Each structure stands twice: as structure tokens, then as C-alpha cells.
MARVOTOR-586460 format. One record per residue: residue in one letter; x, y, z of N, C-alpha, C in turn. Coordinates in steps of 0.001 Angstrom, whole numbers, padded with zeros to 6 digits, m for minus. Layout:
<pt aa="a" n_east="X" n_north="Y" n_up="Z" ca_east="X" ca_north="Y" ca_up="Z" c_east="X" c_north="Y" c_up="Z"/>
...
! end
This chain:
<pt aa="m" n_east="m008166" n_north="008627" n_up="m018384" ca_east="m007891" ca_north="007524" ca_up="m017490" c_east="m008928" c_north="006427" c_up="m017727"/>
<pt aa="i" n_east="m008491" n_north="005203" n_up="m017653" ca_east="m009380" ca_north="004061" ca_up="m017847" c_east="m010248" c_north="003883" c_up="m016601"/>
<pt aa="e" n_east="m011531" n_north="003711" n_up="m016828" ca_east="m012474" ca_north="003483" ca_up="m015728" c_east="m013062" c_north="002084" c_up="m015759"/>
<pt aa="r" n_east="m012991" n_north="001443" n_up="m016933" ca_east="m013662" ca_north="000155" ca_up="m017105" c_east="m012874" c_north="m000706" c_up="m018084"/>
<pt aa="l" n_east="m012820" n_north="m001977" n_up="m017754" ca_east="m012162" ca_north="m002956" ca_up="m018594" c_east="m013197" c_north="m004015" c_up="m018941"/>
<pt aa="k" n_east="m013444" n_north="m004223" n_up="m020234" ca_east="m014410" ca_north="m005220" ca_up="m020679" c_east="m013670" c_north="m006416" c_up="m021253"/>
<pt aa="i" n_east="m013962" n_north="m007575" n_up="m020684" ca_east="m013334" ca_north="m008810" ca_up="m021121" c_east="m014450" c_north="m009798" c_up="m021407"/>
<pt aa="g" n_east="m014750" n_north="m009986" n_up="m022677" ca_east="m015894" ca_north="m010814" ca_up="m023049" c_east="m017166" c_north="m010186" c_up="m022500"/>
<pt aa="q" n_east="m017943" n_north="m010948" n_up="m021761" ca_east="m019170" ca_north="m010446" ca_up="m021147" c_east="m018919" c_north="m009846" c_up="m019763"/>
<pt aa="d" n_east="m017703" n_north="m009967" n_up="m019279" ca_east="m017337" ca_north="m009515" ca_up="m017945" c_east="m016824" c_north="m008077" c_up="m017988"/>
<pt aa="t" n_east="m017148" n_north="m007295" n_up="m016965" ca_east="m016681" ca_north="m005920" ca_up="m016863" c_east="m016011" c_north="m005715" c_up="m015511"/>
<pt aa="v" n_east="m014835" n_north="m005089" n_up="m015539" ca_east="m014110" ca_north="m004767" ca_up="m014314" c_east="m014101" c_north="m003249" c_up="m014189"/>
<pt aa="e" n_east="m014656" n_north="m002755" n_up="m013097" ca_east="m014695" ca_north="m001314" ca_up="m012851" c_east="m013422" c_north="m000889" c_up="m012137"/>
<pt aa="s" n_east="m013068" n_north="000364" n_up="m012298" ca_east="m011881" ca_north="000912" ca_up="m011642" c_east="m012057" c_north="000878" c_up="m010134"/>
<pt aa="k" n_east="m011078" n_north="000286" n_up="m009451" ca_east="m011109" ca_north="000217" ca_up="m007994" c_east="m009742" c_north="000622" c_up="m007467"/>
<pt aa="g" n_east="m009691" n_north="001707" n_up="m006748" ca_east="m008448" ca_north="002125" ca_up="m006116" c_east="m007332" c_north="002364" c_up="m007110"/>
<pt aa="f" n_east="m006182" n_north="001790" n_up="m006809" ca_east="m004980" ca_north="002053" ca_up="m007582" c_east="m004716" c_north="001028" c_up="m008670"/>
<pt aa="l" n_east="m005587" n_north="000065" n_up="m008856" ca_east="m005337" ca_north="m001006" ca_up="m009820" c_east="m005091" c_north="m000467" c_up="m011220"/>
<pt aa="f" n_east="m006011" n_north="000307" n_up="m011773" ca_east="m005853" ca_north="000808" ca_up="m013139" c_east="m004776" c_north="001886" c_up="m013213"/>
<pt aa="d" n_east="m004528" n_north="002600" n_up="m012102" ca_east="m003429" ca_north="003565" ca_up="m012095" c_east="m002107" c_north="002831" c_up="m012311"/>
<pt aa="y" n_east="m001923" n_north="001723" n_up="m011596" ca_east="m000695" ca_north="000952" ca_up="m011762" c_east="m000619" c_north="000320" c_up="m013151"/>
<pt aa="l" n_east="m001722" n_north="m000226" n_up="m013627" ca_east="m001726" ca_north="m000941" ca_up="m014907" c_east="m001773" c_north="m000028" c_up="m016136"/>
<pt aa="y" n_east="m001936" n_north="001272" n_up="m015938" ca_east="m002169" ca_north="002191" ca_up="m017053" c_east="m001134" c_north="002044" c_up="m018171"/>
<pt aa="s" n_east="000153" n_north="002094" n_up="m017857" ca_east="001175" ca_north="002022" ca_up="m018906" c_east="001179" c_north="000655" c_up="m019599"/>
<pt aa="y" n_east="000905" n_north="m000395" n_up="m018855" ca_east="000830" ca_north="m001734" ca_up="m019453" c_east="m000374" c_north="m001831" c_up="m020396"/>
<pt aa="l" n_east="m001514" n_north="m001300" n_up="m019938" ca_east="m002721" ca_north="m001329" ca_up="m020770" c_east="m002553" c_north="m000472" c_up="m022020"/>
<pt aa="l" n_east="m001913" n_north="000675" n_up="m021875" ca_east="m001679" ca_north="001560" ca_up="m023017" c_east="m000826" c_north="000860" c_up="m024072"/>
<pt aa="r" n_east="000270" n_north="000262" n_up="m023660" ca_east="001139" ca_north="m000442" ca_up="m024611" c_east="000421" c_north="m001631" c_up="m025242"/>
<pt aa="f" n_east="m000345" n_north="m002375" n_up="m024434" ca_east="m001087" ca_north="m003518" ca_up="m024963" c_east="m002095" c_north="m003049" c_up="m026013"/>
<pt aa="a" n_east="m002822" n_north="m001986" n_up="m025705" ca_east="m003828" ca_north="m001465" ca_up="m026642" c_east="m003175" c_north="m000970" c_up="m027933"/>
<pt aa="k" n_east="m002087" n_north="m000246" n_up="m027814" ca_east="m001408" ca_north="000295" ca_up="m029004" c_east="m000839" c_north="m000828" c_up="m029872"/>
<pt aa="c" n_east="m000211" n_north="m001802" n_up="m029251" ca_east="000378" ca_north="m002919" ca_up="m030015" c_east="m000684" c_north="m003753" c_up="m030729"/>
<pt aa="n" n_east="m001873" n_north="m003836" n_up="m030136" ca_east="m002937" ca_north="m004665" ca_up="m030704" c_east="m004031" c_north="m003865" c_up="m031393"/>
<pt aa="k" n_east="m003771" n_north="m002566" n_up="m031558" ca_east="m004694" ca_north="m001666" ca_up="m032268" c_east="m006110" c_north="m001696" c_up="m031674"/>
<pt aa="i" n_east="m006171" n_north="m001601" n_up="m030343" ca_east="m007439" ca_north="m001549" ca_up="m029618" c_east="m007696" c_north="m000089" c_up="m029247"/>
<pt aa="p" n_east="m008897" n_north="000436" n_up="m029518" ca_east="m009194" ca_north="001813" ca_up="m029117" c_east="m008994" c_north="002005" c_up="m027618"/>
<pt aa="f" n_east="m008325" n_north="003088" n_up="m027260" ca_east="m007948" ca_north="003358" ca_up="m025874" c_east="m008683" c_north="004599" c_up="m025393"/>
<pt aa="g" n_east="m009507" n_north="004440" n_up="m024381" ca_east="m010261" ca_north="005562" ca_up="m023821" c_east="m010629" c_north="005265" c_up="m022390"/>
<pt aa="k" n_east="m011808" n_north="005730" n_up="m021973" ca_east="m012257" ca_north="005472" ca_up="m020605" c_east="m012615" c_north="004011" c_up="m020396"/>
<pt aa="s" n_east="m012920" n_north="003341" n_up="m021490" ca_east="m013242" ca_north="001923" ca_up="m021444" c_east="m012326" c_north="001199" c_up="m022427"/>
<pt aa="l" n_east="m011828" n_north="000052" n_up="m022005" ca_east="m010954" ca_north="m000737" ca_up="m022853" c_east="m011563" c_north="m002127" c_up="m022996"/>
<pt aa="e" n_east="m011833" n_north="m002521" n_up="m024238" ca_east="m012452" ca_north="m003820" ca_up="m024492" c_east="m011414" c_north="m004778" c_up="m025067"/>
<pt aa="i" n_east="m011228" n_north="m005898" n_up="m024381" ca_east="m010251" ca_north="m006903" ca_up="m024801" c_east="m010980" c_north="m007999" c_up="m025572"/>
<pt aa="p" n_east="m010680" n_north="m008161" n_up="m026863" ca_east="m011330" ca_north="m009219" ca_up="m027644" c_east="m010914" c_north="m010609" c_up="m027153"/>
<pt aa="n" n_east="m011777" n_north="m011573" n_up="m027327" ca_east="m011516" ca_north="m012937" ca_up="m026858" c_east="m010249" c_north="m013542" c_up="m027455"/>
<pt aa="y" n_east="m009938" n_north="m013213" n_up="m028714" ca_east="m008759" ca_north="m013806" ca_up="m029334" c_east="m007452" c_north="m013262" c_up="m028745"/>
<pt aa="l" n_east="m007519" n_north="m012193" n_up="m027950" ca_east="m006322" ca_north="m011625" ca_up="m027318" c_east="m006213" c_north="m011950" c_up="m025826"/>
<pt aa="l" n_east="m007109" n_north="m012800" n_up="m025323" ca_east="m007100" ca_north="m013096" ca_up="m023887" c_east="m005785" c_north="m013707" c_up="m023412"/>
<pt aa="t" n_east="m005206" n_north="m014594" n_up="m024198" ca_east="m003943" ca_north="m015215" ca_up="m023800" c_east="m002837" c_north="m014165" c_up="m023709"/>
<pt aa="d" n_east="m002750" n_north="m013289" n_up="m024706" ca_east="m001749" ca_north="m012221" ca_up="m024684" c_east="m002008" c_north="m011248" c_up="m023531"/>
<pt aa="f" n_east="m003265" n_north="m010995" n_up="m023259" ca_east="m003621" ca_north="m010104" ca_up="m022160" c_east="m003204" c_north="m010709" c_up="m020820"/>
<pt aa="l" n_east="m003399" n_north="m012009" n_up="m020663" ca_east="m002957" ca_north="m012702" ca_up="m019446" c_east="m001444" c_north="m012608" c_up="m019265"/>
<pt aa="v" n_east="m000710" n_north="m012756" n_up="m020349" ca_east="000751" ca_north="m012640" ca_up="m020294" c_east="001138" c_north="m011234" c_up="m019842"/>
<pt aa="m" n_east="000460" n_north="m010225" n_up="m020368" ca_east="000736" ca_north="m008843" ca_up="m019974" c_east="000449" c_north="m008629" c_up="m018495"/>
<pt aa="l" n_east="m000677" n_north="m009165" n_up="m018000" ca_east="m001010" ca_north="m009018" ca_up="m016585" c_east="000006" c_north="m009735" c_up="m015697"/>
<pt aa="e" n_east="000417" n_north="m010925" n_up="m016100" ca_east="001413" ca_north="m011661" ca_up="m015321" c_east="002752" c_north="m010924" c_up="m015304"/>
<pt aa="t" n_east="003107" n_north="m010292" n_up="m016422" ca_east="004328" ca_north="m009494" ca_up="m016474" c_east="004238" c_north="m008303" c_up="m015529"/>
<pt aa="s" n_east="003088" n_north="m007635" n_up="m015529" ca_east="002923" ca_north="m006475" ca_up="m014647" c_east="002971" c_north="m006898" c_up="m013181"/>
<pt aa="l" n_east="002389" n_north="m008039" n_up="m012872" ca_east="002418" ca_north="m008556" ca_up="m011505" c_east="003838" c_north="m008943" c_up="m011111"/>
<pt aa="q" n_east="004551" n_north="m009602" n_up="m012018" ca_east="005937" ca_north="m009981" ca_up="m011747" c_east="006797" c_north="m008742" c_up="m011502"/>
<pt aa="d" n_east="006637" n_north="m007719" n_up="m012318" ca_east="007394" ca_north="m006478" ca_up="m012138" c_east="007122" c_north="m005851" c_up="m010773"/>
<pt aa="l" n_east="005861" n_north="m005804" n_up="m010400" ca_east="005476" ca_north="m005225" ca_up="m009111" c_east="006098" c_north="m006008" c_up="m007959"/>
<pt aa="l" n_east="005978" n_north="m007319" n_up="m008009" ca_east="006501" ca_north="m008142" ca_up="m006919" c_east="008027" c_north="m008096" c_up="m006851"/>
<pt aa="e" n_east="008695" n_north="m008064" n_up="m007993" ca_east="010155" ca_north="m007975" ca_up="m007995" c_east="010632" c_north="m006664" c_up="m007383"/>
<pt aa="d" n_east="009904" n_north="m005585" n_up="m007648" ca_east="010321" ca_north="m004267" ca_up="m007170" c_east="009872" c_north="m003955" c_up="m005746"/>
<pt aa="c" n_east="008722" n_north="m004463" n_up="m005335" ca_east="008115" ca_north="m003992" ca_up="m004085" c_east="007847" c_north="m005053" c_up="m003023"/>
<pt aa="y" n_east="008016" n_north="m006310" n_up="m003353" ca_east="007636" ca_north="m007360" ca_up="m002403" c_east="008588" c_north="m007425" c_up="m001225"/>
<pt aa="e" n_east="008000" n_north="m007490" n_up="m000039" ca_east="008757" ca_north="m007718" ca_up="001191" c_east="008105" c_north="m008886" c_up="001918"/>
<pt aa="e" n_east="008896" n_north="m009891" n_up="002177" ca_east="008392" ca_north="m011082" ca_up="002877" c_east="007980" c_north="m010687" c_up="004296"/>
<pt aa="p" n_east="006734" n_north="m010965" n_up="004681" ca_east="006323" ca_north="m010648" ca_up="006052" c_east="006983" c_north="m011603" c_up="007049"/>
<pt aa="t" n_east="007224" n_north="m011110" n_up="008226" ca_east="007820" ca_north="m011965" ca_up="009257" c_east="006771" c_north="m012943" c_up="009768"/>
<pt aa="h" n_east="007257" n_north="m013984" n_up="010395" ca_east="006349" ca_north="m014977" ca_up="010979" c_east="005468" c_north="m014319" c_up="012044"/>
<pt aa="k" n_east="006053" n_north="m013398" n_up="012784" ca_east="005307" ca_north="m012694" ca_up="013829" c_east="004156" c_north="m011878" c_up="013226"/>
<pt aa="q" n_east="004421" n_north="m011171" n_up="012127" ca_east="003370" ca_north="m010391" ca_up="011460" c_east="002250" c_north="m011304" c_up="010972"/>
<pt aa="r" n_east="002616" n_north="m012409" n_up="010355" ca_east="001618" ca_north="m013339" ca_up="009822" c_east="000813" c_north="m014000" c_up="010923"/>
<pt aa="s" n_east="001445" n_north="m014261" n_up="012061" ca_east="000740" ca_north="m014883" ca_up="013190" c_east="m000204" c_north="m013894" c_up="013871"/>
<pt aa="k" n_east="000254" n_north="m012658" n_up="014002" ca_east="m000532" ca_north="m011643" ca_up="014711" c_east="m001747" c_north="m011195" c_up="013895"/>
<pt aa="f" n_east="m001567" n_north="m011048" n_up="012575" ca_east="m002643" ca_north="m010578" ca_up="011698" c_east="m002836" c_north="m011537" c_up="010516"/>
<pt aa="p" n_east="m003296" n_north="m012755" n_up="010749" ca_east="m003372" ca_north="m013739" ca_up="009658" c_east="m004367" c_north="m013381" c_up="008554"/>
<pt aa="t" n_east="m005382" n_north="m012591" n_up="008852" ca_east="m006389" ca_north="m012277" ca_up="007830" c_east="m005923" c_north="m011182" c_up="006866"/>
<pt aa="r" n_east="m004811" n_north="m010556" n_up="007136" ca_east="m004280" ca_north="m009517" ca_up="006252" c_east="m003546" c_north="m010095" c_up="005047"/>
<pt aa="y" n_east="m003208" n_north="m011359" n_up="005088" ca_east="m002298" ca_north="m011912" ca_up="004093" c_east="m002991" c_north="m012883" c_up="003151"/>
<pt aa="q" n_east="m002538" n_north="m012827" n_up="001910" ca_east="m003049" ca_north="m013708" ca_up="000868" c_east="m001856" c_north="m014264" c_up="000106"/>
<pt aa="k" n_east="m001947" n_north="m015511" n_up="m000301" ca_east="m000858" ca_north="m016151" ca_up="m001045" c_east="m001082" c_north="m015973" c_up="m002541"/>
<pt aa="i" n_east="000004" n_north="m015670" n_up="m003234" ca_east="m000009" ca_north="m015540" ca_up="m004686" c_east="001077" c_north="m016449" c_up="m005238"/>
<pt aa="n" n_east="000693" n_north="m017364" n_up="m006119" ca_east="001657" ca_north="m018227" ca_up="m006806" c_east="001914" c_north="m017643" c_up="m008186"/>
<pt aa="l" n_east="003170" n_north="m017364" n_up="m008465" ca_east="003529" ca_north="m016807" ca_up="m009769" c_east="004890" c_north="m017354" c_up="m010180"/>
<pt aa="n" n_east="004934" n_north="m017966" n_up="m011335" ca_east="006177" ca_north="m018533" ca_up="m011866" c_east="006865" c_north="m019463" c_up="m010858"/>
<pt aa="n" n_east="006080" n_north="m020349" n_up="m010288" ca_east="006576" ca_north="m021349" ca_up="m009332" c_east="007190" c_north="m020740" c_up="m008081"/>
<pt aa="k" n_east="006768" n_north="m019550" n_up="m007735" ca_east="007239" ca_north="m018904" ca_up="m006516" c_east="006022" c_north="m018446" c_up="m005721"/>
<pt aa="l" n_east="006094" n_north="m018613" n_up="m004410" ca_east="004996" ca_north="m018225" ca_up="m003535" c_east="005301" c_north="m016868" c_up="m002896"/>
<pt aa="y" n_east="004352" n_north="m015951" n_up="m003034" ca_east="004435" ca_north="m014640" ca_up="m002408" c_east="003292" c_north="m014543" c_up="m001403"/>
<pt aa="v" n_east="003570" n_north="m014005" n_up="m000248" ca_east="002540" ca_north="m013771" ca_up="000759" c_east="002421" c_north="m012255" c_up="000899"/>
<pt aa="v" n_east="001297" n_north="m011714" n_up="000421" ca_east="001142" ca_north="m010253" ca_up="000389" c_east="000107" c_north="m009792" c_up="001409"/>
<pt aa="d" n_east="000363" n_north="m008618" n_up="001953" ca_east="m000577" ca_north="m007948" ca_up="002844" c_east="m001526" c_north="m007157" c_up="001952"/>
<pt aa="y" n_east="m002713" n_north="m007697" n_up="001737" ca_east="m003642" ca_north="m007065" ca_up="000804" c_east="m004585" c_north="m006084" c_up="001483"/>
<pt aa="r" n_east="m004350" n_north="m005801" n_up="002740" ca_east="m005199" ca_north="m004843" ca_up="003448" c_east="m004489" c_north="m003542" c_up="003782"/>
<pt aa="k" n_east="m003227" n_north="m003607" n_up="004160" ca_east="m002515" ca_north="m002410" ca_up="004627" c_east="m001427" c_north="m001919" c_up="003664"/>
<pt aa="d" n_east="m000853" n_north="m002819" n_up="002880" ca_east="000259" ca_north="m002476" ca_up="001995" c_east="m000263" c_north="m002184" c_up="000586"/>
<pt aa="i" n_east="000081" n_north="m001013" n_up="000035" ca_east="m000441" ca_north="m000634" ca_up="m001281" c_east="000036" c_north="m001604" c_up="m002367"/>
<pt aa="a" n_east="001296" n_north="m002012" n_up="m002319" ca_east="001794" ca_north="m002967" ca_up="m003319" c_east="001072" c_north="m004311" c_up="m003166"/>
<pt aa="g" n_east="000791" n_north="m004710" n_up="m001936" ca_east="000058" ca_north="m005949" ca_up="m001692" c_east="m001374" c_north="m005875" c_up="m002195"/>
<pt aa="k" n_east="m002006" n_north="m004719" n_up="m002025" ca_east="m003379" ca_north="m004530" ca_up="m002523" c_east="m003423" c_north="m004660" c_up="m004040"/>
<pt aa="i" n_east="m002475" n_north="m004004" n_up="m004710" ca_east="m002442" ca_north="m004049" ca_up="m006173" c_east="m002120" c_north="m005458" c_up="m006655"/>
<pt aa="a" n_east="m001138" n_north="m006099" n_up="m006036" ca_east="m000765" ca_north="m007464" ca_up="m006429" c_east="m001947" c_north="m008411" c_up="m006262"/>
<pt aa="y" n_east="m002656" n_north="m008289" n_up="m005157" ca_east="m003818" ca_north="m009143" ca_up="m004902" c_east="m004896" c_north="m008930" c_up="m005967"/>
<pt aa="r" n_east="m005153" n_north="m007684" n_up="m006327" ca_east="m006190" ca_north="m007402" ca_up="m007334" c_east="m005782" c_north="m007864" c_up="m008723"/>
<pt aa="i" n_east="m004507" n_north="m007726" n_up="m009064" ca_east="m004048" ca_north="m008227" ca_up="m010359" c_east="m004180" c_north="m009754" c_up="m010390"/>
<pt aa="d" n_east="m003778" n_north="m010405" n_up="m009317" ca_east="m003896" ca_north="m011864" ca_up="m009237" c_east="m005362" c_north="m012295" c_up="m009354"/>
<pt aa="a" n_east="m006252" n_north="m011576" n_up="m008700" ca_east="m007685" ca_north="m011895" ca_up="m008788" c_east="m008186" c_north="m011711" c_up="m010220"/>
<pt aa="l" n_east="m007714" n_north="m010667" n_up="m010898" ca_east="m008108" ca_north="m010426" ca_up="m012288" c_east="m007573" c_north="m011539" c_up="m013192"/>
<pt aa="i" n_east="m006345" n_north="m011955" n_up="m012966" ca_east="m005774" ca_north="m013058" ca_up="m013744" c_east="m006598" c_north="m014323" c_up="m013572"/>
<pt aa="n" n_east="m006938" n_north="m014642" n_up="m012335" ca_east="m007743" ca_north="m015852" ca_up="m012072" c_east="m009128" c_north="m015751" c_up="m012676"/>
<pt aa="r" n_east="m009714" n_north="m014574" n_up="m012646" ca_east="m011043" ca_north="m014353" ca_up="m013242" c_east="m011010" c_north="m014573" c_up="m014746"/>
<pt aa="i" n_east="m009962" n_north="m014061" n_up="m015396" ca_east="m009827" ca_north="m014226" ca_up="m016850" c_east="m009566" c_north="m015690" c_up="m017198"/>
<pt aa="k" n_east="m008783" n_north="m016380" n_up="m016391" ca_east="m008516" ca_north="m017793" ca_up="m016643" c_east="m009798" c_north="m018609" c_up="m016572"/>
<pt aa="e" n_east="m010724" n_north="m018207" n_up="m015705" ca_east="m012021" ca_north="m018895" ca_up="m015624" c_east="m012815" c_north="m018690" c_up="m016913"/>
<pt aa="l" n_east="m012680" n_north="m017520" n_up="m017543" ca_east="m013392" ca_north="m017240" ca_up="m018784" c_east="m012814" c_north="m018009" c_up="m019962"/>
<pt aa="n" n_east="m011526" n_north="m018258" n_up="m019899" ca_east="m010799" ca_north="m018862" ca_up="m021012" c_east="m011055" c_north="m020333" c_up="m021142"/>
! end
């Protein structure tokens, strides 16, 4: 199982279900790009754009399969539970505290934004 993802000088440690969800995507990405696959996965700088596309695909798949729009009442009652994610010109409002799909989506989105800052 992957415990660490190295992207340039940045390192992302395994947190919760993030790498569990991304495992099959990371495995295919590593195999297609001939990157050694083990407890640590290092993404070379020249593959950052392709890696971002893979992450966006994984996020899109998750949101298409698991996203449920919260009601106005839920958002009003617990406003700090929700975070907005913009993906492919669509706005998703995810519960990143209580919903497992929302937690994973939020972390993937944060990873995408972090990588974009490096690029």
C-alpha cells in the first residue's frame, strides 16, 4: 500500500482513505509511465500535467458516482461542514467532515490545488 507521494520537493503522507481510493488510479498511472510502485511513489516534474489529469479524472468519477447535493437546510444548519469544489465548470458542495465521499473529494481537490501551485 502506498504511504507517501512525492511530487517535486513536496511530500504527501497517507491520510485516511485518500490513498485507498486513489490506489487503482495511482497503480495505472505508475505502470503506464514506468514509475516504480511501492510504499512511496515519486512523480517526476515532467509528468505533473498528466498526473493532474489523472487526479481530476478520479475526482470526477467519485463525484459522478457518490455526490449528493446537500439541502439548503443542511447547509444553513451546519455551514462549516461544507466546502465548494469547482470541477469542469460545475460547482459541487461537499460535506468534508461527516461524509466519506466528501472527505475524499475535498482531499483530492486540495492535492490538485497544491500541485497546481508547484506547476
